C-alpha positions as CSV (number, residue, x, y, z in Angstrom):
1,M,-45.7,151.8,111.6
2,K,-44.1,153.9,113.9
3,N,-45.4,151.4,117.0
4,E,-44.1,149.0,114.7
5,R,-40.6,150.3,115.0
6,L,-41.1,150.5,119.1
7,K,-41.9,147.4,119.3
8,L,-38.1,146.3,118.5
9,T,-36.5,142.8,119.3
10,S,-33.5,140.7,119.3
11,Q,-34.4,136.8,118.4
12,F,-31.5,136.2,120.9
13,T,-31.5,135.6,124.9
14,V,-29.1,134.6,127.2
15,S,-30.1,131.6,125.9
16,D,-28.5,131.5,122.8
17,I,-24.6,131.3,124.7
18,E,-22.9,128.5,125.4
19,V,-20.4,129.8,128.3
20,L,-17.3,126.6,128.4
21,S,-15.8,128.4,130.8
22,K,-15.0,131.5,132.7
23,D,-11.7,131.6,135.1
24,N,-10.8,134.2,136.8
25,K,-7.3,136.1,135.6
26,F,-7.0,138.7,138.5
27,D,-8.7,139.8,141.6
28,G,-7.8,143.0,143.4
29,F,-9.8,146.2,144.0
30,F,-11.6,144.7,141.1
31,Q,-11.8,141.6,139.3
32,I,-11.4,140.6,135.1
33,N,-12.1,136.8,134.0
34,K,-11.6,135.1,131.1
35,Y,-14.6,134.1,128.9
36,C,-14.4,130.8,126.5
37,F,-18.0,131.0,124.5
38,K,-20.1,130.5,121.7
39,H,-23.1,131.8,120.8
40,R,-26.1,131.5,117.8
41,L,-26.1,133.4,115.0
42,F,-27.9,135.7,113.1
43,A,-27.5,133.5,109.4
44,G,-27.8,130.2,111.7
45,G,-25.8,127.5,112.9
46,W,-23.3,128.6,115.2
47,S,-20.2,130.9,116.2
48,G,-16.9,129.5,115.9
49,I,-15.0,129.8,120.1
50,I,-14.0,133.4,121.2
51,E,-12.6,134.3,123.9
52,R,-13.0,137.8,125.9
53,E,-11.4,139.0,128.9
54,V,-14.1,141.2,130.8
55,F,-14.1,143.7,133.4
56,E,-16.5,143.2,136.2
57,R,-17.0,146.0,137.5
58,G,-20.3,144.7,139.3
59,N,-23.6,147.3,139.7
60,A,-23.1,150.8,140.4
61,A,-25.4,153.6,141.3
62,G,-25.7,157.5,140.9
63,L,-27.9,160.4,141.8
64,L,-28.4,164.0,140.0
65,P,-28.1,166.2,143.5
66,Y,-31.4,168.6,141.7
67,D,-33.0,171.2,144.1
68,P,-36.3,172.2,142.2
69,I,-36.9,175.7,144.2
70,T,-33.2,177.1,142.8
71,D,-33.5,175.0,139.7
72,E,-29.6,174.3,140.8
73,V,-27.3,171.2,140.4
74,V,-24.6,169.6,143.0
75,L,-22.1,168.2,141.3
76,I,-18.7,166.3,142.6
77,E,-14.9,167.6,141.6
78,Q,-12.4,164.5,141.8
79,L,-9.6,162.7,140.7
80,R,-9.8,159.7,138.0
81,I,-6.9,158.2,137.8
82,P,-7.4,156.5,134.2
83,A,-8.4,160.4,132.8
84,I,-4.9,160.7,132.8
85,E,-4.0,159.2,129.9
86,S,-6.9,160.9,127.5
87,M,-7.1,164.3,129.7
88,Q,-5.1,167.4,131.3
89,H,-6.6,167.8,133.5
90,P,-8.2,164.8,135.1
91,W,-9.9,166.5,138.5
92,L,-13.9,165.5,136.4
93,F,-16.7,166.8,136.7
94,E,-19.3,164.5,138.1
95,I,-22.6,163.4,140.1
96,V,-22.9,161.6,142.7
97,A,-22.3,157.2,142.4
98,G,-21.2,154.5,144.3
99,I,-20.7,150.2,143.6
100,V,-23.8,148.5,144.5
101,D,-21.5,146.3,147.1
102,K,-23.5,145.5,150.2
103,E,-26.3,142.4,150.4
104,H,-28.7,144.6,152.6
105,E,-28.6,147.7,149.6
106,N,-30.6,148.1,146.7
107,S,-29.2,150.9,144.1
108,K,-30.9,153.7,145.6
109,D,-29.8,153.7,149.2
110,V,-27.0,153.3,148.1
111,A,-27.2,156.0,145.7
112,K,-28.6,158.1,148.5
113,R,-25.6,156.9,150.3
114,E,-23.3,158.5,147.6
115,A,-25.1,162.0,148.2
116,H,-24.2,162.2,151.7
117,E,-20.5,159.9,151.6
118,E,-20.1,162.3,149.1
119,A,-21.3,165.9,148.8
120,G,-22.8,165.9,152.5
121,L,-26.8,166.1,151.3
122,E,-29.4,164.9,152.7
123,V,-32.0,163.6,149.9
124,A,-35.6,164.3,150.4
125,R,-37.5,162.8,147.2
126,C,-35.9,160.7,145.2
127,D,-36.8,159.1,141.4
128,F,-35.6,156.3,139.3
129,M,-34.0,157.8,136.1
130,L,-33.0,155.1,133.9
131,N,-30.7,151.9,133.8
132,F,-27.8,152.0,131.0
133,L,-24.8,150.3,130.8
134,S,-21.5,151.6,130.5
135,S,-19.3,150.1,128.3
136,P,-21.3,146.5,127.2
137,G,-17.6,145.1,125.3
138,G,-15.6,144.8,127.8
139,T,-17.5,145.0,131.2
140,T,-20.0,143.9,133.5
141,E,-21.0,147.3,135.1
142,S,-24.9,148.6,134.9
143,T,-25.4,151.8,136.6
144,D,-28.8,152.8,137.6
145,L,-29.2,156.2,137.7
146,F,-31.7,158.7,139.9
147,V,-32.5,162.9,140.7
148,G,-32.6,162.9,144.6
149,E,-34.5,166.3,145.8
150,I,-32.3,168.4,148.1
151,D,-31.5,171.9,149.4
152,A,-28.5,173.7,147.2
153,G,-28.3,176.2,149.5
154,L,-26.9,172.7,152.3
155,A,-24.7,172.2,149.7
156,T,-21.1,173.2,150.6
157,G,-16.8,172.0,151.7
158,I,-14.5,169.0,151.1
159,H,-16.5,165.5,151.7
160,G,-15.2,161.9,151.0
161,L,-14.2,158.7,152.9
162,D,-10.5,158.9,153.7
163,E,-10.0,155.2,154.0
164,E,-11.2,155.2,150.9
165,G,-8.9,157.7,149.0
166,E,-11.3,160.6,148.2
167,D,-10.6,164.1,148.2
168,I,-14.0,165.8,146.9
169,R,-15.4,169.6,146.1
170,V,-18.8,170.0,145.8
171,H,-20.1,172.8,144.1
172,V,-23.4,174.2,143.7
173,V,-24.5,175.3,139.6
174,S,-27.9,177.1,137.7
175,R,-29.0,173.7,135.5
176,N,-28.0,175.8,132.3
177,Q,-25.7,175.8,133.1
178,A,-24.8,172.2,134.0
179,Y,-26.2,171.3,131.0
180,E,-23.7,173.8,128.6
181,M,-21.1,172.6,130.8
182,V,-21.6,169.2,129.2
183,V,-22.5,170.9,125.1
184,N,-19.1,172.4,125.4
185,G,-16.9,169.0,126.7
186,Q,-16.3,170.4,130.1
187,I,-18.4,167.5,131.7
188,N,-17.6,164.4,129.4
189,N,-17.9,160.6,131.6
190,A,-21.2,159.2,130.4
191,T,-22.5,159.1,134.2
192,T,-22.7,162.8,134.4
193,I,-23.6,164.0,130.6
194,I,-26.9,161.0,130.6
195,A,-27.8,162.7,134.3
196,L,-27.7,166.0,132.8
197,Q,-29.2,165.3,129.9
198,W,-32.3,163.5,131.4
199,L,-32.7,166.7,132.9
200,Q,-32.6,169.1,130.6
201,L,-35.5,166.6,129.2
202,N,-37.8,166.0,131.9
203,V,-37.5,169.2,134.4
204,E,-40.9,170.2,134.0
205,R,-42.3,166.9,134.2
206,L,-40.4,166.8,137.3
207,Q,-40.9,170.0,139.0
208,T,-44.4,169.8,138.5
209,T,-44.5,166.8,139.7
210,W,-42.5,168.0,143.4
211,K,-43.9,171.4,144.0
């Protein structure tokens, strides 16, 4: 019975959606498109016509810098202006991350590049964690997460690209301290929470593999 539950899949695929139109409504730093579509129903037949505005965020890559020798992680701190609507302190503690926006780059390349740009770090081994959809009810963003081996002793300073308006401070904390920041709500952005929870669950296997 348990094995059967693990095989749960949807009866539908993308072929069970009929996109009637896709119109661009905004094209700036990001894009917003309006989809007009219908889809097959679980009970049979087709839905009526549905309209949805979709935030076209693209694909992203994130990397949790981890030192397996000292059992420390590197977090970055930067302003996230959308958080001003929900937090008194919109300077968030995060992992390094960036958008996959160049044709020649894959998500691992982006993750390692962002580690250098945002935290001044060179990544040795780099392992894939998982992929997740950030908010599939409203955006196309899909994120590949990685854990990267770094020397925490070299993590310091303020980083970021001036042309992208970045002002990023580096912090080195123990793995347990970082996870406690998740537990107490000090870290509340999804990408960082997922990465730190993954590390907490997989740290013994990762240390064995890397060492």
